[in-house]
C-alpha positions in Angstrom: -77.6 -136.3 -164.4 -77.4 -139.2 -161.9 -80.3 -141.6 -162.5 -79.7 -143.3 -159.1 -80.0 -140.0 -157.3 -83.1 -139.2 -159.2 -84.7 -142.5 -158.2 -83.5 -142.0 -154.6 -85.4 -138.7 -154.2 -88.4 -139.7 -156.4 -89.1 -142.6 -154.1 -88.0 -141.2 -150.8 -89.2 -137.5 -150.7 -92.7 -138.2 -149.5 -91.2 -140.3 -146.7 -88.7 -137.7 -145.8 -91.5 -135.0 -145.5 -93.4 -137.1 -143.0 -90.7 -136.5 -140.4 -89.5 -133.4 -138.5 -90.2 -130.8 -141.2 -92.6 -128.7 -139.0 -94.2 -127.3 -142.2 -90.8 -125.9 -143.3 -90.9 -128.3 -146.3 -87.2 -128.9 -145.6 -85.6 -132.4 -146.0 -82.3 -131.3 -144.6 -81.2 -131.6 -140.9 -81.8 -129.5 -137.8 -79.1 -127.1 -136.7 -79.4 -125.9 -133.1 -77.3 -122.7 -133.5 -77.4 -119.4 -131.6 -80.9 -118.1 -131.0 -82.6 -121.4 -131.9 -85.5 -122.2 -129.5 -87.7 -124.6 -131.4 -87.3 -127.5 -133.8 -88.8 -125.3 -136.5 -86.1 -122.7 -135.9 -83.5 -125.5 -136.0 -84.7 -126.7 -139.5 -84.6 -123.1 -140.7 -81.2 -122.2 -139.2 -79.2 -122.8 -142.3 -81.9 -120.9 -144.3 -81.4 -118.0 -141.9 -77.6 -118.0 -142.5 -78.3 -117.8 -146.3 -80.8 -115.0 -145.6 -78.2 -113.0 -143.7 -75.9 -113.1 -146.8 -78.9 -112.1 -149.0 -79.9 -109.2 -146.9 -76.3 -107.9 -146.7 -75.7 -108.0 -150.5 -79.3 -107.7 -151.8 -79.1 -109.9 -155.0 -81.7 -109.6 -157.7 -81.6 -113.2 -158.9 -81.1 -116.3 -156.7 -80.9 -119.9 -157.5 -81.2 -123.0 -155.3 -79.0 -125.8 -156.7 -80.8 -129.0 -155.5 -83.9 -127.3 -154.1 -85.9 -130.3 -153.0 -89.5 -129.3 -152.8 -88.5 -125.7 -152.3 -88.4 -125.4 -148.5 -85.3 -123.1 -148.4 -86.4 -121.2 -151.5 -89.9 -120.4 -150.1 -88.5 -119.4 -146.7 -86.1 -116.9 -148.4 -88.8 -115.6 -150.8 -91.1 -114.9 -147.8 -88.4 -113.0 -146.0 -86.8 -111.2 -149.0 -89.2 -110.5 -151.8 -87.0 -108.2 -153.9 -85.4 -111.1 -155.9 -86.5 -113.6 -158.5 -86.0 -117.1 -157.4 -85.1 -120.2 -159.3 -84.8 -123.8 -158.1 -83.3 -126.9 -159.8 -84.1 -130.4 -158.6 -83.3 -133.7 -160.2 -86.6 -135.2 -159.0 -89.9 -135.0 -161.0 -91.7 -135.9 -157.8 -90.2 -132.9 -156.0 -91.2 -130.5 -158.8 -94.8 -131.6 -158.5 -94.9 -131.2 -154.7 -93.2 -127.8 -154.9 -95.8 -126.5 -157.3 -98.6 -127.3 -154.8 -96.7 -125.7 -152.0 -96.0 -122.5 -154.0 -99.6 -122.2 -154.9 -100.7 -122.6 -151.3 -98.2 -120.1 -149.9 -99.3 -117.3 -152.4 -95.9 -115.7 -152.4 -95.1 -112.2 -153.8 -91.9 -113.3 -155.4 -91.6 -115.3 -158.6 -90.3 -118.7 -157.8 -89.6 -121.0 -160.8 -88.7 -124.6 -159.8 -87.9 -127.0 -162.6 -86.3 -130.4 -163.1 -82.8 -130.3 -164.3 -79.1 -131.0 -163.6 -77.1 -128.3 -161.7 -74.0 -129.5 -163.6 -75.7 -128.5 -166.9 -78.1 -125.6 -166.3 -80.8 -124.7 -168.9 -79.8 -121.9 -171.3 -83.0 -120.0 -170.4 -81.8 -119.4 -166.8 -80.3 -115.9 -166.6 -77.2 -114.8 -164.9 -77.4 -115.1 -161.1 -76.3 -112.9 -158.3 -76.4 -115.6 -155.6 -76.5 -119.4 -155.7 -76.8 -121.8 -152.8 -76.8 -125.6 -152.4 -77.9 -127.2 -149.1 -77.0 -130.9 -148.8 -76.9 -131.4 -152.6 -73.4 -130.6 -153.7 -72.2 -134.1 -152.5 -74.5 -135.7 -155.1 -72.7 -134.0 -157.9 -71.2 -136.6 -160.2 -68.6 -134.1 -161.4 -67.6 -131.5 -158.8 -65.6 -129.6 -161.5 -68.7 -129.3 -163.7 -70.7 -128.1 -160.7 -68.4 -125.1 -160.0 -67.8 -124.5 -163.7 -71.5 -124.4 -164.6 -72.6 -122.0 -161.9 -69.6 -119.8 -162.5 -70.8 -119.5 -166.2 -74.2 -118.5 -164.9 -73.1 -116.0 -162.3 -72.4 -112.3 -162.4 -69.0 -111.0 -161.3 -68.8 -110.6 -157.5 -71.7 -113.0 -157.1 -71.9 -115.4 -154.2 -72.1 -119.2 -154.0 -73.1 -120.9 -150.7 -72.6 -124.6 -150.0 -73.8 -126.2 -146.8 -73.0 -129.8 -146.7 -70.9 -132.7 -145.3 -67.2 -132.6 -145.9 -64.4 -135.0 -145.0 -62.0 -133.9 -142.3 -58.3 -134.3 -142.2 -58.7 -137.2 -139.8 -57.8 -140.2 -141.9 -59.7 -143.4 -141.1 -57.8 -145.2 -138.4 -59.0 -148.7 -139.2 -61.1 -150.7 -141.7 -64.3 -150.1 -139.6 -64.0 -146.3 -140.1 -63.3 -146.8 -143.8 -66.5 -148.9 -144.0 -68.4 -146.1 -142.2 -67.4 -143.6 -144.9 -68.3 -146.0 -147.7 -71.7 -146.9 -146.1 -72.3 -143.1 -146.0 -71.3 -142.6 -149.6 -73.3 -145.6 -150.8 -76.3 -145.2 -148.7 -76.9 -141.5 -149.6 -75.6 -141.9 -153.2 -72.7 -139.4 -152.8 -70.2 -138.8 -155.6 -68.5 -135.6 -154.4 -67.8 -136.2 -150.7 -64.5 -134.4 -150.2 -62.6 -132.1 -147.8 -63.3 -128.3 -147.7 -59.7 -127.8 -148.9 -60.4 -129.9 -152.0 -63.7 -128.0 -152.7 -61.8 -124.7 -152.2 -59.1 -125.8 -154.7 -61.6 -126.8 -157.3 -63.7 -123.7 -156.8 -60.7 -121.4 -157.3 -60.1 -122.9 -160.8 -63.5 -121.4 -161.8 -63.0 -117.9 -160.3 -64.3 -118.5 -156.7 -62.6 -117.3 -153.5 -63.7 -118.9 -150.2 -64.6 -116.0 -147.9 -66.4 -117.8 -145.0 -66.2 -121.3 -143.6 -68.3 -122.2 -140.6 -68.3 -125.5 -138.8 -72.0 -126.3 -137.8 -71.2 -129.8 -136.5 -71.3 -128.8 -132.8 -74.9 -127.5 -133.4 -76.2 -130.9 -134.5 -78.1 -133.2 -132.2 -76.6 -136.6 -132.7 -77.8 -140.0 -131.3 -81.4 -138.9 -130.6 -83.7 -141.7 -129.5 -84.9 -142.2 -133.1 -81.3 -142.4 -134.3 -80.4 -145.0 -131.7 -83.4 -147.1 -132.7 -82.5 -146.8 -136.4 -79.0 -147.8 -135.6 -80.3 -151.1 -134.0 -82.4 -151.8 -137.1 -79.5 -151.1 -139.5 -77.5 -154.0 -138.2 -80.1 -156.3 -139.8 -81.0 -154.0 -142.8 -77.5 -153.7 -144.3 -77.6 -156.9 -146.3 -80.8 -155.6 -148.0 -79.4 -152.2 -149.1 -79.4 -153.1 -152.8 -83.1 -154.0 -152.7 -84.5 -150.8 -151.2 -83.6 -147.1 -151.7 -85.3 -146.3 -148.3 -83.1 -148.9 -146.5 -80.1 -147.3 -148.3 -81.2 -143.9 -146.8 -81.4 -145.4 -143.3 -78.0 -147.1 -143.6 -76.4 -144.0 -145.0 -77.9 -141.8 -142.3 -76.7 -144.1 -139.5 -73.2 -144.1 -141.0 -73.2 -140.3 -141.2 -74.0 -140.0 -137.5 -71.1 -142.2 -136.6 -68.8 -140.4 -139.0 -69.7 -137.1 -137.4 -69.1 -138.4 -133.9 -65.7 -139.8 -134.9 -64.9 -136.5 -136.6 -64.4 -138.2 -139.9 -66.9 -135.8 -141.4 -68.0 -132.2 -140.6 -71.2 -130.3 -141.5 -70.0 -126.9 -142.9 -71.4 -123.7 -144.3 -69.1 -122.3 -147.0 -69.5 -118.9 -148.8 -67.6 -118.3 -152.0 -67.4 -115.1 -154.0 -66.8 -114.9 -157.7 -63.8 -112.6 -158.3 
């Protein structure tokens, strides 16, 4: 378990939830895909893609690997109540917030969210039919352990969905682009930022086959007014990164925006099946 990631989310989650979540309880980004008309729809777009997979295959047990405060998990439980839901987060603060949200929503499905490490899942967690991770895989300190652990906890023919940032094949052209990637890594505390090909190769070692790979980058809104304002502040904030986890988050987010625009990074939705 990465203590730095734990502190990052313990200290920043309440701040993240103040912005743009539209009562979705999501702390991931907006995706303006087909059929999206509102910001709330955009926040739930990735959730809706996961729901499509769930409705098609009708799993009985589902786990969210890096569930935050349960935004995606609760969305799915409201739309598909036939499954038991489990959520794992590294943050104690997120567990406490999720319990309050779950009680308030009064859901029909069982939703158990607990603190833990998705690279070392609790023995009490049963075999899963479907697992997903939204903007959390990149925090894995050991990508091999990530795939190995969920493979050990998944039924044959089960599905693993990862929606996250992945490096493209465009190698940094100069030192400034290399610095952007490093500011992204450092600011958002990323240990497993890699290409989709690397992820596919590692996943295959643990019995997974990549069956779907969707590039969601064109559906992101980059350089919004707020992003431009943050970018101006970041110029002065970078020297203070080591003194504040929130400043780290701002610097990392600004670097990500620039990496996406320069096509150094892409935001992708991957579906693996255990064979």
